[in-house]
N, C-alpha and C positions, 0 to 999 in steps of 0.2 A: 517693291521697287525702292531702292535706297536713294535718297536725294543727296547730291553732293553739295557740300558747303562751298560758297563762293570765297575766293581768296581776297581778303581785303588788301588795299594798296599798302597799308602799313606793314601787314604781315609779309607781303611780297618783297618789299624793299629791305626789311630788317632781317628776314630769315631765308627767303627762297631765292631771290635774284642773286646772280653772280656779279655784284657791284664791282666795277673796275675803274681804274685810272690808267690811261695810256700816255706815256711821255714820248713826244715825237722825236726829240733829239737823239734818242738811242732805241726807240720803240720798246722800252721796258713797259711791261704790263703789271700793274699792282692790283692785288685784291684789296679793296678799300678797308676791309675789316682788319688788315694788318696794322692800320694806324689806330693806336689806342688813345690818341689825343689829337688836337688840331694839327693840320699839316703845316710843316715849316716850309714856306715857299722858297726860301734860300736853298735849303737842302734839295727840294724837288727840282728846281730849275738850274741850280748851280750859280746863281747870281742874286743880286739884291734889287733887281728891276721891279717896278710896280706891277701889280697883278690886276687884270680885269677879267670878269666872268660873263660869258654869254649863256643865257638860259634858253635851251632849245635850239641847238646849233644847226639842226636839220641837215641839209646837204653841204654845209660848211662854207658857203660863199662869204658871208660876213666875217667869219673867223679867219679865213685864209687871207682876205684882203686887209683885215685889221693887222694881222701879223706882218704882212708885207709893208704896210704904211708905217708901222710902229715897231721897228726891230728891237728897240730898247724897252719894250713893254712885254710882259708875259701874259698869255691868254689861256683861260680854261674854258672849254666848251662843254656844257652839260647837256646830255641827250638821253631820253628814256626809251629810245628805239635803237636796238643793237644794229639794225640794218643801216640806219643813218650814222651811227658811230663809225661804222666801217667805211661808209662813203666819205665822211669828213676826213677820216684818217688818210685815205687814198688821195684826196684832194690836197691836203696839206703836204703829203710826201711828194706829190707831183710838182708842187711849187717850192719844194725845199724849205719849208717853214719849220724851224726847230724851236721857236719860242712859244710853243703851245702844248697843252695837254688836253685830252678829251676824257670825260668821265661818263660811264654808263650808270646812271643813278637818277633818283628823283631829286629835283633841285632843292626843295625845302629840307629834305633829309640831309643832302650833302652840306648845305650851308650850316645847318644846325650842328652837325656832328664833326665837321672837318675844317671849318673856316674860323680862324682866330679873330679876336676882337680887333677892329680898326685896321684890318690887313688888306682891304680891297679898295682899289682906286675907282672902279666903276662896275656897275651891273648893267647888262644889256638884255632887255626882255622884249623881244620883237615878235609880234603876231602870235601870242599865246592862244591856245585853244579857247574860244569864247564859250564853249558849252552852252549853246543858245536855249536848249530846252530847260524849263524851270526845274525839273527833277534832277538835272545834271549840274546846275550852277554851283553847287557846293564843291565841285571839282576844279573850279577856276583857281589858278595859282594865287591870285590876289584875294581870294576868299579864304585861303588857308590862314588861320589865326596866328601862326608863327611867322608868316612870310615877311611882312613889313617890319616887325620888331627885329627879326634876324638880319634884315638888310641894314637897319639902323645900327645894330650892334657891330656889324662887320665892316661897314664903310669907314673910310678915313675922315674924321671930323674936319670940316672946313675945306675939304678937297673932294671927297668921294661923291660920285653922282649915280643916280638911277636913271637910265634911259629906257623908255618903252614906247611902243607903237602898236597900233592895231587898225584894222579897217572896219571894226565893229563899233559903231558910235555909242551904243548903249553900254558896252563894256568899258570903253574909254571914260565915259562919264562916271561909271561906278568906281573905276580906279582912282580918278581924281577926287571923288567924294571920300574914298577911304584914306587917301594920302592927306587930305585936309585935316584929318583927326590927329596928325602927327606934325606938330609945329617945327620939329627938328628938320623936316624936309621942306626946302624952299624951292618953289618953281623958278626955273631959269629961262625966261623968254628968249634971250639972245641965242642961247645954245639950242633951244628947242626949234628955232626957226632958221638955223644955219643950213643952207642948201648943200653944203659940201660933205654930207655924211655918206656912209656906205650903205647901200640898199641890200636887203636880204633877197633871196630868191622869191619869197612870198610877195615882198613889196613890188618887185619888178612885174610879177604876174598880175597883181591887183591893179597897178597903175595902167598896165596895158588894157585891162578890162574896164578902165574908167572909174574905178572905185576911189572914193576919197580916203586919204590916209590921215590918221590922227596920231600925232607925236608929242611927246613932252619929256622934259629933263628936269629932275629935282636934285638939288645939292644938299648934303648934310651939313648943318651949321656946326660951328665949333662948340 
């Protein structure tokens, strides 16, 4: 009996997956590997509007409503499930939202290889998989050693913000602990406690179940 080798996540996203970027304005679908350097947002969107990135856009509720409320901002939704990429695409089309792109790719991989320095106004990371089992916790996005440094590299100094939320208290505490090691990121209590934010599908579900939600916003200093 021949034992098959498991495909590592890095091998999958760098060599095997058909990593793609879909532009909603004309439904152009790009193979990400055609970009040999950081993506030029102005060329991609056809304007100089600021860019915000949602990590794990799921069914597309937050992304669609964000596009609707902020027509002069460009949004990129990153999702590693092709099924949900298609659902988000249909939702955006239904609401005629053209200021968005969706990418089927691993988020740290996308940011590291395709996002230029100081080019992002905000990152939104809502309800990332907490991987509660000890043996799986290395898969948590905030446990990826490149993740926070890449956020710092790509956010706009003095303006760029990292928004995140989870219903998993232990994971929230771990994220805050990790961010405390980076003095460039400053906690923003006023923004963190603003009640007029857009809820994701997960947040609506969890609030209906009575789960407490933990949210925080950090700004990159100049």
